Backbone bond lengths (Angstrom), bond angles and torsions (degrees), N, CA, C in turn:
res aa  C-N    CA-C-N  psi(-1)  N-CA   C-N-CA  omega(-1)  CA-C   N-CA-C  phi
1 M - - - 1.457 - - 1.521 110.06 -
2 K 1.328 114.77 155.26 1.459 121.18 175.37 1.525 109.26 -119.14
3 I 1.313 116.00 151.88 1.463 121.22 173.76 1.527 107.91 -97.47
4 G 1.309 116.07 124.38 1.454 120.95 179.31 1.516 110.96 -125.77
5 L 1.322 115.62 -167.94 1.461 119.89 177.84 1.514 110.02 -155.23
6 R 1.316 114.21 152.14 1.451 122.00 170.60 1.521 106.91 -94.89
7 I 1.315 117.49 136.13 1.463 121.87 -169.78 1.526 110.76 -65.63
8 P 1.326 118.55 121.50 1.477 120.62 176.95 1.525 111.30 -79.43
9 G 1.330 115.93 164.93 1.459 121.33 -171.87 1.513 115.58 -56.90
10 A 1.324 117.53 -47.93 1.460 120.51 -173.09 1.523 112.98 -70.54
11 A 1.321 117.66 -14.70 1.461 119.97 178.47 1.516 111.23 -64.78
12 G 1.330 117.21 -18.75 1.454 120.60 178.19 1.511 113.47 -64.76
13 D 1.337 117.09 -15.03 1.461 120.58 177.49 1.524 111.81 -77.99
14 M 1.346 116.49 -11.75 1.463 121.13 179.51 1.526 109.28 -99.24
15 S 1.309 116.63 158.47 1.456 119.28 170.20 1.524 107.93 -69.34
16 W 1.336 115.33 155.28 1.455 119.16 -179.47 1.524 111.06 -62.22
17 A 1.318 116.64 -38.98 1.468 120.24 179.63 1.528 110.86 -64.12
18 D 1.328 116.52 -42.25 1.468 119.82 179.70 1.528 110.81 -66.10
19 F 1.329 116.13 -40.05 1.462 118.43 179.88 1.525 110.59 -65.64
20 C 1.316 117.82 -43.09 1.460 120.52 178.17 1.531 110.78 -60.91
21 G 1.335 115.92 -40.65 1.463 119.29 177.11 1.512 111.70 -62.73
22 W 1.338 116.37 -41.03 1.474 120.48 178.37 1.519 110.29 -61.81
23 C 1.325 117.23 -43.26 1.466 121.09 -179.65 1.529 111.11 -58.43
24 K 1.322 115.96 -49.15 1.461 119.41 -177.75 1.522 111.20 -65.39
25 E 1.310 116.77 -40.55 1.465 120.59 -179.59 1.528 112.62 -64.52
26 N 1.330 115.72 -23.52 1.458 119.75 -176.49 1.528 113.31 -108.38
27 G 1.324 115.61 23.71 1.452 120.71 167.98 1.512 116.72 89.70
28 F 1.326 117.80 8.46 1.471 120.19 178.04 1.525 109.38 -92.66
29 D 1.334 114.87 143.37 1.461 120.22 -178.83 1.516 113.44 -114.69
30 A 1.338 116.91 -4.19 1.458 120.02 -177.28 1.519 109.82 -150.10
31 V 1.319 115.27 156.94 1.455 120.63 179.47 1.525 108.85 -141.95
32 D 1.318 115.80 135.66 1.460 122.01 175.18 1.522 108.66 -91.42
33 V 1.318 116.43 139.88 1.463 120.36 -174.89 1.529 110.32 -125.81
34 G 1.324 114.98 170.67 1.459 120.86 173.93 1.512 109.08 -83.29
35 A 1.315 116.67 -100.48 1.465 121.32 176.52 1.520 109.34 -86.64
36 I 1.317 116.19 135.99 1.459 121.01 -179.36 1.529 109.98 -90.28
37 T 1.327 115.38 138.12 1.463 121.93 173.37 1.523 108.22 -133.79
38 A 1.317 115.96 162.96 1.463 119.76 179.83 1.520 110.86 -61.22
39 E 1.335 116.48 -44.04 1.463 120.13 -178.58 1.525 111.27 -64.15
40 L 1.330 116.30 -43.14 1.456 120.41 179.78 1.527 110.55 -61.67
41 A 1.332 116.56 -46.77 1.461 120.49 -178.82 1.526 111.10 -64.14
42 E 1.325 116.44 -42.07 1.461 120.23 -178.73 1.521 111.52 -64.96
43 T 1.326 116.97 -40.38 1.465 120.70 -179.79 1.518 110.92 -66.70
44 A 1.321 116.52 -43.58 1.463 120.14 179.81 1.527 110.62 -62.79
45 R 1.297 116.68 -47.16 1.466 119.58 -178.34 1.520 111.46 -68.76
46 G 1.332 116.22 -31.18 1.461 119.31 175.47 1.507 112.54 -64.73
47 A 1.339 116.65 -27.06 1.461 121.56 176.85 1.521 112.10 -85.98
48 G 1.330 116.56 -1.52 1.461 120.08 179.60 1.518 113.84 89.35
49 L 1.337 117.15 20.36 1.460 121.47 -178.76 1.531 111.26 -106.52
50 T 1.317 115.10 147.58 1.455 122.70 170.39 1.533 108.53 -92.27
51 I 1.325 116.90 142.74 1.466 120.02 171.17 1.521 106.99 -81.48
52 G 1.340 115.94 111.62 1.456 119.38 -175.06 1.508 112.82 -73.74
53 S 1.328 116.46 -46.88 1.460 121.29 179.44 1.514 109.07 -157.18
54 A 1.319 115.19 159.72 1.464 122.40 170.88 1.520 107.30 -124.50
55 D 1.316 116.44 149.66 1.465 120.57 -177.68 1.528 111.13 -74.71
56 L 1.323 115.42 140.42 1.458 121.35 178.12 1.526 109.46 -91.22
57 P 1.325 118.05 115.87 1.472 120.24 177.59 1.518 111.30 -84.31
58 G 1.323 115.44 168.61 1.455 120.84 172.90 1.513 115.96 87.58
59 V 1.336 117.27 0.09 1.463 120.15 -173.29 1.527 111.98 -64.80
60 R 1.327 116.84 -43.97 1.466 119.97 -178.38 1.535 110.91 -60.08
61 D 1.327 116.24 -40.15 1.466 119.28 177.81 1.525 111.59 -68.79
62 L 1.327 117.01 -36.88 1.459 120.12 177.42 1.525 111.34 -60.74
63 L 1.329 116.06 -30.12 1.460 121.11 -178.15 1.527 111.78 -102.33
64 S 1.317 116.32 31.47 1.454 122.87 176.18 1.529 109.64 -99.61
65 V 1.324 116.75 154.60 1.466 120.29 174.06 1.525 111.39 -78.43
66 D 1.315 116.69 -12.35 1.460 123.22 -177.70 1.538 109.06 -83.85
67 S 1.311 117.29 116.30 1.464 120.95 -176.34 1.527 112.56 -64.24
68 T 1.332 116.90 -30.99 1.466 120.12 177.01 1.520 110.67 -65.47
69 K 1.328 115.87 -42.69 1.463 119.54 176.84 1.522 110.90 -65.31
70 Q 1.307 116.90 -37.60 1.462 120.31 177.76 1.527 111.01 -59.45
71 E 1.317 116.09 -43.29 1.466 120.47 178.68 1.518 111.01 -64.57
72 T 1.339 116.24 -40.92 1.469 120.25 177.99 1.519 110.23 -63.36
73 G 1.327 116.47 -45.05 1.463 120.46 179.59 1.518 112.09 -60.82
74 A 1.336 116.05 -39.96 1.461 119.99 179.61 1.526 111.32 -65.08
75 T 1.323 116.16 -41.92 1.472 120.62 179.33 1.521 110.98 -63.20
76 V 1.329 115.83 -46.85 1.473 120.49 -179.27 1.528 110.74 -63.37
77 A 1.331 116.83 -43.65 1.458 120.71 -178.91 1.526 111.31 -63.68
78 K 1.342 116.92 -44.99 1.463 120.03 -179.02 1.523 111.63 -65.13
79 E 1.325 116.98 -38.53 1.464 120.06 178.08 1.524 110.76 -62.25
80 A 1.336 116.54 -43.81 1.465 120.38 -179.70 1.527 111.29 -66.33
81 I 1.317 116.79 -38.47 1.462 120.77 177.75 1.527 110.45 -63.52
82 S 1.322 116.33 -42.52 1.465 120.29 179.53 1.524 111.27 -63.82
83 V 1.327 117.03 -42.22 1.466 120.82 178.22 1.515 110.27 -63.32
84 A 1.333 116.33 -43.46 1.463 119.78 179.16 1.528 110.28 -59.85
85 A 1.327 116.51 -47.77 1.460 120.18 -179.68 1.521 111.58 -60.41
86 D 1.325 116.47 -39.21 1.464 120.74 179.73 1.520 112.16 -62.74
87 H 1.338 116.43 -25.78 1.460 120.10 -178.34 1.529 112.58 -108.90
88 G 1.326 115.79 19.91 1.456 120.74 172.33 1.514 115.27 75.01
89 V 1.333 116.81 20.06 1.466 120.60 178.08 1.523 107.95 -96.98
90 S 1.324 116.79 123.45 1.467 120.09 -171.01 1.521 114.03 -107.34
91 I 1.341 118.12 0.33 1.463 120.45 -178.62 1.519 110.01 -131.49
92 M 1.333 115.27 126.45 1.463 121.90 172.97 1.527 107.89 -107.04
93 F 1.308 116.71 126.24 1.460 123.05 -178.15 1.523 110.15 -93.97
94 C 1.343 116.91 140.22 1.458 118.34 176.34 1.517 111.08 -155.94
95 V 1.314 115.24 162.82 1.459 124.32 168.58 1.524 106.03 -125.36
96 F 1.313 117.08 129.50 1.462 120.96 -176.19 1.534 110.36 -86.77
97 V 1.333 115.73 78.81 1.468 121.44 176.98 1.519 108.41 -97.97
98 P 1.330 118.76 115.96 1.464 121.35 -177.06 1.517 112.40 -73.18
99 E 1.313 115.17 161.23 1.461 120.69 179.87 1.533 111.21 -66.70
100 D 1.312 116.82 -40.19 1.465 121.15 -174.93 1.523 109.73 -119.52
101 A 1.329 116.11 97.05 1.454 120.75 -178.83 1.516 112.55 -64.74
102 S 1.341 117.04 -25.82 1.467 120.76 -175.74 1.527 112.45 -66.11
103 L 1.326 117.62 -16.67 1.461 120.18 178.24 1.519 112.07 -69.87
104 G 1.326 116.55 -23.18 1.449 120.74 -176.20 1.514 111.65 87.45
105 R 1.324 116.20 159.81 1.466 120.48 -175.16 1.536 112.26 -65.68
106 A 1.335 117.97 -39.03 1.462 119.66 -176.58 1.527 111.69 -63.01
107 K 1.327 117.55 -45.63 1.464 120.42 -179.94 1.525 111.06 -69.80
108 N 1.321 116.72 -38.18 1.467 118.66 177.59 1.519 111.46 -67.75
109 Y 1.325 116.83 -28.91 1.459 119.19 175.21 1.531 110.98 -65.02
110 E 1.319 117.29 -34.82 1.466 120.14 177.79 1.523 110.68 -61.03
111 I 1.331 116.58 -35.45 1.469 120.49 174.43 1.522 109.27 -69.60
112 W 1.315 116.06 -45.64 1.474 122.18 -177.66 1.522 111.22 -54.20
113 K 1.335 116.58 -46.11 1.469 118.52 -172.80 1.525 112.79 -72.02
114 E 1.340 116.27 -12.45 1.458 119.50 174.70 1.523 112.12 -91.62
115 T 1.321 117.30 -31.89 1.470 120.13 -171.31 1.529 114.48 -103.54
116 V 1.318 118.22 -32.25 1.464 119.42 -172.91 1.524 114.11 -84.41
117 P 1.347 121.08 -43.32 1.467 118.85 -179.79 1.527 115.17 -51.76
118 P 1.350 120.62 -39.74 1.468 118.29 176.30 1.534 113.07 -63.13
119 I 1.338 116.58 -32.56 1.463 119.57 177.55 1.527 110.29 -69.48
120 A 1.328 116.19 -41.43 1.465 120.16 177.87 1.529 110.78 -63.88
121 E 1.329 116.19 -39.52 1.463 120.49 177.50 1.523 110.44 -63.38
122 F 1.324 116.81 -41.51 1.465 120.64 176.99 1.529 110.49 -62.91
123 A 1.342 116.50 -43.74 1.463 120.52 178.92 1.528 110.63 -59.12
124 A 1.323 116.44 -45.33 1.464 120.10 -179.70 1.517 111.45 -60.35
125 S 1.329 116.40 -36.48 1.467 120.07 179.28 1.524 111.93 -65.92
126 K 1.342 115.74 -21.52 1.462 121.22 178.75 1.534 112.17 -97.79
127 G 1.334 116.77 3.40 1.461 120.07 -177.69 1.507 113.38 76.83
128 V 1.337 116.52 25.13 1.467 122.61 -176.86 1.521 109.02 -118.74
129 G 1.329 116.12 141.50 1.452 121.38 174.49 1.514 110.91 -111.79
130 I 1.331 116.66 143.64 1.459 122.16 175.67 1.520 108.28 -96.55
131 A 1.320 116.50 120.22 1.467 122.25 -177.42 1.519 109.23 -105.34
132 V 1.323 116.21 111.33 1.463 120.42 -178.72 1.526 109.91 -90.67
133 E 1.322 115.65 130.26 1.459 121.55 176.23 1.525 109.42 -89.63
134 G 1.323 116.34 141.80 1.451 121.08 -176.51 1.508 115.58 -87.77
135 W 1.327 118.39 34.76 1.466 119.91 172.25 1.515 108.20 -66.42
136 P 1.333 119.31 127.66 1.461 119.90 -175.13 1.512 115.00 -78.65
137 G 1.322 117.86 -8.33 1.450 120.23 -174.75 1.517 110.87 87.78
138 G 1.301 115.82 178.14 1.453 120.81 -175.95 1.522 113.07 -82.04
139 G 1.342 115.17 153.16 1.458 120.67 176.23 1.516 110.56 -78.04
140 P 1.313 117.79 164.09 1.471 125.54 0.50 1.518 114.36 -86.71
141 A 1.349 118.44 -4.93 1.470 120.17 -174.62 1.527 112.43 -79.71
142 Y 1.363 117.20 -34.00 1.463 121.74 -174.03 1.537 109.56 45.71
143 P 1.332 116.68 65.96 1.469 120.81 -165.78 1.519 115.86 -85.62
144 A 1.329 118.30 -11.65 1.462 119.66 -171.67 1.525 111.51 -63.72
145 L 1.312 115.44 139.26 1.458 121.72 175.47 1.527 109.44 -89.44
146 G 1.313 115.76 152.60 1.461 118.53 177.63 1.505 113.81 79.09
147 C 1.344 117.52 32.91 1.463 119.63 -178.38 1.526 112.85 -115.80
148 T 1.332 117.92 4.17 1.465 121.38 179.92 1.528 109.91 -140.47
149 P 1.334 117.55 156.04 1.466 120.05 174.91 1.530 113.04 -57.33
150 E 1.322 117.59 -34.55 1.460 120.99 176.83 1.528 110.31 -54.48
151 M 1.325 115.89 -46.52 1.467 120.18 -178.60 1.517 111.53 -75.72
152 W 1.330 117.64 -36.95 1.464 119.27 179.25 1.523 111.23 -59.41
153 R 1.321 116.39 -40.07 1.467 118.84 -179.20 1.521 112.06 -58.89
154 V 1.328 117.01 -46.84 1.468 118.81 -178.13 1.527 111.09 -73.73
155 M 1.327 117.38 -34.46 1.462 119.96 -179.87 1.519 111.72 -65.54
156 F 1.333 116.82 -43.72 1.462 119.54 -177.73 1.530 111.37 -74.89
157 T 1.335 116.88 -23.81 1.459 119.79 172.49 1.525 110.14 -70.20
158 E 1.321 115.54 -42.68 1.467 121.50 179.88 1.523 111.70 -72.50
159 C 1.311 115.74 -30.05 1.472 121.03 -170.57 1.530 108.73 -136.37
160 P 1.331 118.57 74.73 1.465 121.05 -173.15 1.517 114.72 -72.56
161 G 1.319 118.23 -18.47 1.455 120.73 -178.50 1.515 112.35 -123.85
162 G 1.330 116.59 145.37 1.461 121.50 175.26 1.509 115.21 85.65
163 L 1.328 117.22 -11.25 1.464 121.54 -178.82 1.518 109.51 -118.67
164 G 1.339 115.79 134.82 1.457 121.05 177.51 1.513 109.67 -147.30
165 L 1.326 114.87 -165.95 1.458 120.80 -175.20 1.515 112.64 -111.21
166 N 1.323 113.99 139.84 1.454 120.58 156.67 1.535 104.07 -93.54
167 Y 1.325 116.07 101.18 1.466 120.47 -174.51 1.525 109.49 -78.46
168 D 1.342 115.11 113.90 1.464 121.88 178.25 1.521 107.55 -128.38
169 P 1.333 117.39 97.25 1.468 120.11 -173.94 1.517 113.93 -65.40
170 S 1.331 118.17 -19.92 1.465 120.11 -177.71 1.521 111.53 -61.64
171 H 1.331 117.36 -33.80 1.459 120.64 179.74 1.534 111.31 -73.20
172 L 1.319 115.61 -39.17 1.458 119.51 178.61 1.529 110.85 -63.85
173 V 1.317 116.63 -44.54 1.461 120.97 -178.37 1.518 111.11 -59.91
174 R 1.311 117.76 -43.79 1.471 120.25 -174.00 1.513 112.21 -69.21
175 I 1.357 118.36 -22.32 1.466 119.49 176.84 1.531 111.16 -105.35
176 D 1.336 116.04 17.61 1.467 123.50 170.16 1.523 113.51 68.10
177 I 1.339 115.85 38.66 1.464 121.88 173.65 1.523 108.65 -106.11
178 D 1.312 116.71 137.26 1.458 122.76 179.52 1.527 109.23 -66.59
179 Y 1.332 115.99 104.26 1.468 120.25 -173.24 1.522 112.51 -69.46
180 L 1.326 117.68 -29.12 1.463 119.96 179.12 1.525 111.17 -77.08
181 R 1.320 117.29 -39.98 1.462 119.94 175.14 1.527 110.07 -61.45
182 A 1.334 116.48 -42.57 1.464 120.19 178.70 1.523 110.57 -61.98
183 L 1.319 117.21 -40.81 1.460 120.16 178.36 1.522 110.60 -65.46
184 N 1.327 117.31 -40.67 1.461 119.89 178.39 1.523 111.17 -60.15
185 E 1.337 117.08 -41.27 1.463 120.04 -177.70 1.518 112.00 -72.87
186 F 1.326 117.25 -36.35 1.470 119.97 -170.57 1.530 113.42 -117.12
187 A 1.316 117.14 20.20 1.470 119.57 -177.38 1.517 112.30 -57.22
188 D 1.344 116.24 -35.36 1.464 118.96 -178.42 1.521 113.12 -72.19
189 K 1.330 117.06 -8.60 1.459 121.34 178.32 1.528 113.03 -99.56
190 V 1.317 117.73 -3.61 1.464 120.69 -176.14 1.530 110.13 -75.43
191 L 1.333 115.20 120.21 1.460 121.68 177.19 1.516 112.02 -103.69
192 H 1.321 116.47 -26.45 1.460 122.39 -171.36 1.526 107.05 -156.28
193 V 1.315 117.22 152.24 1.469 121.18 -178.34 1.520 109.41 -128.11
194 H 1.322 116.60 134.56 1.457 121.29 170.02 1.526 109.08 -101.32
195 A 1.308 115.53 124.84 1.463 121.64 178.65 1.524 108.93 -91.98
196 K 1.301 114.69 100.51 1.464 122.55 178.59 1.515 106.55 -150.49
197 D 1.320 117.56 147.97 1.456 121.66 -174.44 1.523 109.70 -119.73
198 T 1.320 115.90 172.53 1.462 122.38 178.48 1.519 109.08 -135.95
199 V 1.329 115.55 139.37 1.461 120.70 176.94 1.526 108.12 -127.62
200 F 1.329 115.73 148.96 1.461 121.86 179.41 1.518 110.03 -114.62
201 D 1.332 115.59 146.10 1.462 122.25 -178.54 1.533 108.00 -113.10
202 Q 1.323 115.98 106.45 1.461 120.37 -175.80 1.525 112.31 -66.79
203 E 1.316 117.34 -33.35 1.459 119.97 178.08 1.524 110.89 -66.06
204 A 1.336 116.09 -41.72 1.464 119.69 177.48 1.521 110.94 -65.69
205 L 1.331 117.21 -38.02 1.458 120.07 177.08 1.522 110.90 -62.41
206 Y 1.330 116.15 -37.44 1.465 119.25 177.04 1.530 111.34 -66.93
207 L 1.326 116.42 -42.29 1.461 120.60 -174.82 1.529 112.87 -69.91
208 H 1.328 117.14 -42.87 1.466 118.64 -175.40 1.516 114.17 -140.23
209 G 1.325 117.38 9.73 1.453 119.62 179.13 1.516 111.70 57.36
210 N 1.320 115.81 -150.65 1.462 118.97 179.99 1.534 112.44 -91.04
211 L 1.342 116.23 15.66 1.462 120.57 175.58 1.522 112.31 -80.65
212 G 1.319 116.65 -19.17 1.456 120.19 -176.18 1.516 111.17 88.28
213 P 1.329 117.35 161.93 1.461 121.15 -175.92 1.531 112.61 -70.22
214 T 1.322 114.75 151.48 1.460 121.54 179.17 1.519 112.37 -92.35
215 F 1.341 117.18 -36.92 1.454 120.59 -167.05 1.532 114.38 -109.28
216 H 1.301 118.60 5.06 1.463 119.87 174.30 1.517 109.38 -152.11
217 T 1.305 115.37 163.28 1.461 121.44 178.66 1.520 109.80 -81.19
218 P 1.315 118.91 133.75 1.465 119.85 178.52 1.520 111.76 -59.13
219 R 1.302 115.28 151.32 1.459 119.98 173.33 1.529 110.08 -61.58
220 G 1.299 115.75 157.50 1.460 120.41 -174.63 1.512 113.79 -59.36
221 F 1.335 115.49 149.32 1.460 123.31 175.89 1.522 112.31 60.51
222 G 1.341 116.17 43.89 1.446 119.66 176.65 1.508 111.58 173.69
223 E 1.326 115.20 -171.07 1.458 121.92 -179.33 1.527 111.68 -126.47
224 D 1.316 115.80 27.12 1.471 125.29 -178.17 1.525 112.27 75.80
225 W 1.333 118.37 -50.91 1.470 117.90 178.92 1.525 111.24 -72.82
226 W 1.319 116.01 -19.54 1.459 122.14 169.59 1.516 108.38 -143.01
227 R 1.318 117.19 158.08 1.456 121.56 172.01 1.525 108.62 -159.98
228 Y 1.331 115.17 157.19 1.452 120.81 175.16 1.531 109.89 -79.66
229 T 1.323 115.06 150.31 1.461 121.29 178.26 1.529 109.73 -138.86
230 I 1.305 115.00 172.95 1.454 119.37 170.96 1.532 108.83 -67.87
231 P 1.329 118.43 153.24 1.468 120.24 -179.49 1.526 110.78 -60.13
232 G 1.322 114.19 136.04 1.466 120.12 -178.90 1.503 114.05 99.04
233 D 1.335 117.44 -15.67 1.465 120.81 179.63 1.524 112.58 -99.29
234 G 1.327 117.66 2.13 1.458 121.07 -177.69 1.513 112.49 -120.96
235 V 1.323 116.35 -151.67 1.465 121.93 -171.58 1.527 112.99 -96.90
236 I 1.310 118.54 -3.95 1.466 121.68 -172.97 1.524 111.31 -81.10
237 D 1.328 115.47 137.28 1.467 121.98 178.05 1.531 108.10 -91.74
238 W 1.316 115.34 93.05 1.463 119.74 -174.86 1.524 112.73 -71.16
239 L 1.330 117.65 -27.81 1.465 119.47 177.25 1.527 110.25 -63.36
240 K 1.339 117.35 -42.93 1.462 119.94 178.52 1.526 111.15 -64.10
241 I 1.323 116.76 -37.71 1.464 120.10 178.28 1.522 110.72 -63.25
242 I 1.315 116.36 -49.54 1.467 120.04 -178.09 1.520 110.84 -63.60
243 Q 1.327 117.23 -40.15 1.468 119.84 178.49 1.523 111.18 -63.02
244 R 1.343 116.69 -41.10 1.469 119.36 179.88 1.526 110.67 -66.70
245 L 1.321 116.97 -39.52 1.458 120.16 177.08 1.523 111.27 -64.35
246 E 1.329 116.40 -39.77 1.466 119.98 176.29 1.526 110.65 -61.07
247 D 1.331 116.55 -44.39 1.459 120.47 179.55 1.524 111.54 -59.09
248 E 1.343 115.70 -33.41 1.463 120.58 -179.39 1.521 112.09 -80.10
249 G 1.337 116.76 -11.07 1.454 120.52 -178.03 1.510 113.86 87.01
250 F 1.324 116.90 14.33 1.469 120.18 178.10 1.523 109.91 -66.70
251 D 1.307 116.33 127.68 1.459 120.97 179.60 1.528 109.77 -132.03
252 G 1.319 115.32 38.32 1.450 120.68 -177.89 1.512 112.79 -98.27
253 I 1.315 115.70 -142.03 1.460 121.63 -170.25 1.519 110.39 -116.58
254 V 1.309 114.86 132.00 1.462 122.96 171.80 1.520 105.57 -102.18
255 S 1.310 116.05 107.36 1.457 121.92 -166.64 1.527 111.74 -109.56
256 V 1.307 116.75 121.56 1.460 121.52 179.53 1.527 109.41 -68.25
257 E 1.330 115.77 123.14 1.466 121.24 172.68 1.529 106.18 -109.19
258 L 1.310 115.98 102.79 1.462 121.06 -173.22 1.523 110.57 -78.47
259 E 1.326 115.62 104.19 1.461 122.20 174.23 1.525 106.57 -137.72
260 D 1.306 115.27 82.25 1.463 122.06 -176.65 1.523 106.91 -148.82
261 Y 1.318 117.01 115.92 1.470 119.57 -174.10 1.524 111.92 -61.08
262 R 1.311 118.77 -24.50 1.465 121.64 179.86 1.531 111.84 -69.88
263 Y 1.329 116.41 -18.57 1.472 120.90 -177.88 1.524 110.13 -129.00
264 W 1.325 116.28 51.06 1.459 117.74 -173.42 1.527 114.42 -135.93
265 E 1.294 120.53 -14.17 1.462 122.93 -168.94 1.521 113.31 -58.71
266 N 1.315 117.82 -40.10 1.456 122.38 -177.16 1.526 108.10 -155.72
267 W 1.345 116.07 -179.82 1.463 118.51 -177.77 1.525 111.48 -61.65
268 E 1.304 118.12 -38.75 1.467 119.98 179.42 1.529 110.72 -57.23
269 A 1.327 116.45 -44.94 1.464 120.88 179.39 1.529 110.49 -67.33
270 Q 1.333 117.20 -42.37 1.456 120.11 -179.67 1.532 111.11 -65.92
271 A 1.319 116.70 -40.36 1.462 120.19 177.48 1.525 110.64 -61.30
272 D 1.326 116.16 -39.39 1.459 120.75 177.96 1.523 110.47 -62.69
273 G 1.341 116.91 -46.25 1.452 120.73 179.06 1.520 112.65 -61.96
274 L 1.328 116.56 -40.31 1.459 120.27 178.62 1.526 111.47 -65.97
275 K 1.315 116.84 -42.77 1.467 119.91 179.88 1.528 111.56 -66.40
276 R 1.320 116.71 -39.20 1.467 119.46 177.12 1.538 110.49 -64.43
277 S 1.322 116.24 -39.12 1.466 120.52 178.62 1.526 110.98 -64.53
278 Q 1.324 115.64 -45.28 1.463 119.67 179.98 1.523 110.79 -62.77
279 S 1.311 116.87 -41.50 1.462 120.85 179.74 1.526 111.12 -61.81
280 F 1.332 116.26 -42.46 1.452 120.10 178.74 1.534 111.50 -64.52
281 L 1.322 116.12 -48.47 1.462 120.23 -176.54 1.524 112.41 -68.08
282 S 1.322 116.87 -32.31 1.470 119.78 -176.66 1.522 112.19 -64.57
283 N 1.321 117.47 -17.23 1.467 120.68 178.20 1.529 112.41 -80.22
284 I 1.353 117.19 -15.50 1.458 118.68 -176.13 1.531 113.37 -127.65
285 V 1.322 118.18 -18.52 1.467 120.83 179.12 1.521 108.79 -88.96
286 R 1.331 116.30 126.65 1.467 120.72 -179.38 1.519 110.51 -119.90
C-alpha cells in the first residue's frame, strides 16, 4: 500500500511542482487530483508520486431527470475516463449526488441504474474503475446514493463491473454503521481508501442531541455532536482496517482527506495536519 493525500484548499496557493515536491519530501507517495492533464501527470510522476485518483465529472447530470442533461453527463464522464486512461490513471473518484434531492434516494436510484452502469462498463473497457465515496450528502435529505451497505448491495448487483468503493469509514461511523462489518462484506470492492476519522462530543450530544446547536454555528466539518478529524484522533481502529485490507490483498492507496477544523485555517495548519496524518499512518501501512 501507499500513503497518499487529497489536495487541501490552501495548497492551491503553491505551484503544482512545489506542492508535489512537498508531498514527496513529507513521506507521501501518491496524490489525488481533480481533472487530469498531461502536464499535471508528468509533474507528479517526475516528483516520484503516483496519481491515486482523478475526479469523475458529469455525475450530477447523469442523475438528472432531464434526458438531455443525462446525455451531456455521459459524454463528459466518458471523455474524462478516456483522458485518465491515456495518462495511466486507473481510478475515478465520485460521489453520487443527484440533481433533485427532493425525489428521494429510491427514485433517484431508478435514474442511477439507467445512466451509471453504461459509464462503469465503459470505464472497465478502458481499465479504469469508478470508486464511489459514501458521503451521505447534506441534511436533512442526505440524498447521496451509494452511502450505505443497503445501497451498495443493489448497486453492485446492477453493476458488477467497473464500479467499486472509495472506502471512507468516517462517513459510516457518523451515521452509525459498523464500518468494520461493512469492510468485511465489501472488501473485494475497495479500489481506494480515504484516511479520515470521526470523533463524538458527549457534552454536545447532551446539550442538543443530534439536532445541532441552536445558538452558535457548529465547528467546521461536523455538527458539534460529531466532526471529522485527522486519522488517529477519532474512534476508528485504523490498524484493524489496514489488516483487513491486507488480508484481502489490497495494495492500493490510503489517501489522507484533510477535513479537520483544527488543521484548516491556512497552509501552515493544513501542512501540519497532513504531516501528523502521514506519521500516524506510516506506523501501520506497509
